[in-house]
Wavefront OBJ file of the C-alpha trace (Angstrom):
o trace
v 2.933 3.351 13.716
v -0.091 1.659 12.268
v 0.547 -0.316 9.095
v -1.628 -0.277 6.024
v -2.868 -3.822 5.234
v -1.089 -3.721 1.877
v 2.177 -2.922 3.645
v 1.687 -5.898 5.975
v 1.255 -8.205 3.014
v 4.188 -6.709 1.158
v 6.465 -7.003 4.222
v 5.469 -10.578 5.135
v 4.822 -12.158 1.734
v 6.718 -9.972 -0.737
v 5.489 -8.970 -4.162
v 2.963 -11.282 -5.814
v 1.685 -8.988 -8.534
v 4.668 -8.846 -10.888
v 2.693 -7.197 -13.702
v 2.304 -4.062 -11.587
v 5.514 -4.520 -9.606
v 7.209 -1.363 -10.923
v 4.347 0.903 -9.861
v 4.058 -0.914 -6.501
v 7.783 -0.456 -5.843
v 7.488 3.265 -6.634
v 4.522 3.507 -4.261
v 6.434 1.607 -1.568
v 9.519 3.855 -1.934
v 7.439 6.930 -1.184
v 5.709 5.399 1.827
v 6.521 6.672 5.296
v 7.496 3.182 6.444
v 10.068 2.847 3.656
v 11.487 6.311 4.276
v 11.799 5.684 8.024
v 13.433 2.286 7.410
v 16.016 3.693 5.001
v 16.762 6.526 7.437
v 17.361 4.055 10.283
v 19.601 1.887 8.066
v 21.644 4.869 6.971
v 22.083 5.955 10.595
v 23.272 2.479 11.548
v 25.844 2.494 8.746
v 27.315 5.835 9.815
v 30.140 5.883 12.311
v 29.182 6.918 15.813
v 30.443 10.159 17.295
v 32.805 8.213 19.549
v 34.333 6.399 16.577
v 34.705 9.675 14.675
v 36.443 11.267 17.643
v 38.740 8.281 18.098
v 39.621 8.331 14.403
v 40.343 12.035 14.529
v 42.449 11.635 17.663
v 44.502 8.813 16.122
v 45.086 10.893 13.018
v 46.278 13.865 15.079
v 48.517 11.646 17.195
v 50.123 10.152 14.114
v 50.736 13.619 12.637
v 52.264 14.822 15.895
v 54.412 11.724 16.090
v 55.742 12.323 12.590
v 56.431 15.966 13.367
v 58.206 15.006 16.585
v 60.501 12.550 14.763
v 61.265 15.182 12.147
v 62.052 17.644 14.923
v 64.432 15.148 16.585
v 66.190 14.410 13.297
v 66.508 18.160 12.641
v 68.108 18.682 16.049
v 70.452 15.765 15.439
v 71.429 17.196 12.063
v 72.227 20.607 13.534
v 74.200 19.042 16.387
v 76.162 16.814 14.013
v 77.016 19.801 11.838
v 78.160 21.739 14.914
v 75.583 24.462 14.310
v 73.848 26.392 17.035
v 70.221 25.478 17.586
v 69.242 29.007 18.593
v 70.065 32.315 17.065
v 69.611 36.045 17.720
v 65.848 35.600 17.799
v 63.549 32.606 18.088
v 62.121 33.233 14.618
v 65.505 33.244 12.865
v 67.195 30.401 14.764
v 68.668 27.473 12.827
v 66.167 24.937 14.227
v 63.100 26.964 13.223
v 64.525 27.690 9.784
v 65.338 23.998 9.215
v 61.856 22.937 10.349
v 60.321 25.559 8.062
v 62.370 24.169 5.189
v 61.248 20.638 5.960
v 57.624 21.780 6.276
v 57.560 22.206 2.505
v 57.441 18.403 2.232
v 55.548 17.653 5.456
v 52.241 19.472 6.070
v 52.096 18.380 9.709
v 55.081 20.606 10.535
v 53.222 23.799 9.651
v 51.027 23.387 12.738
v 54.121 22.833 14.876
v 55.723 26.019 13.651
v 52.565 28.022 14.364
v 52.123 26.439 17.806
v 55.197 27.685 19.654
v 54.888 25.284 22.608
v 56.241 22.349 20.589
v 59.421 24.251 19.776
v 59.910 25.793 23.218
v 63.387 26.033 24.727
v 62.530 23.544 27.458
v 61.409 20.858 25.007
v 64.423 21.432 22.712
v 66.774 21.262 25.725
v 65.146 18.026 26.862
v 65.607 16.418 23.431
v 69.179 17.739 23.269
v 69.880 16.233 26.707
v 68.485 12.812 25.671
v 70.594 12.793 22.506
v 73.640 13.767 24.545
v 73.025 10.996 27.106
v 72.521 8.423 24.340
v 75.836 9.376 22.743
v 77.598 9.191 26.117
v 76.107 5.751 26.795
v 77.263 4.506 23.402
v 80.803 5.807 24.004
v 80.966 4.196 27.461
v 79.675 0.927 26.014
v 82.354 0.972 23.320
v 85.103 1.740 25.858
v 83.935 -1.073 28.141
v 84.035 -3.536 25.233
v 87.683 -2.743 24.458
l 1 2 3 4 5 6 7 8 9 10 11 12 13 14 15 16 17 18 19 20 21 22 23 24 25 26 27 28 29 30 31 32 33 34 35 36 37 38 39 40 41 42 43 44 45 46 47 48 49 50 51 52 53 54 55 56 57 58 59 60 61 62 63 64 65 66 67 68 69 70 71 72 73 74 75 76 77 78 79 80 81 82 83 84 85 86 87 88 89 90 91 92 93 94 95 96 97 98 99 100 101 102 103 104 105 106 107 108 109 110 111 112 113 114 115 116 117 118 119 120 121 122 123 124 125 126 127 128 129 130 131 132 133 134 135 136 137 138 139 140 141 142 143 144 145 146
């Protein structure tokens, strides 16, 4: 890009004519050089696509982590109360109903309810097994200490 001689002076020396500075600034703001420079600066200030994707991924991971902990605490609650986790149908089982109730306070649970893979029988059984093994380990530890 070829620069106008007045732009070269303005860039290297600054404004020397302060009586007409306001009109010169208006003229400079409409110049192609100024518009290109502000565009480049705005682009540099914006987050890159990679940073936006990482931020989005971290946000989704945190929401899933919260939903997972709520799911575990819901299973623990049902087990402690001696209630069945499953019912006649998957839609009306105690676990789904409890998670639906808790989704009133936690928006991240609504996606979990809609996405059936997070509440599949295999995953619930795995969590149930880990809770069971943790309880057994605690009981064995207490017995060994006596």
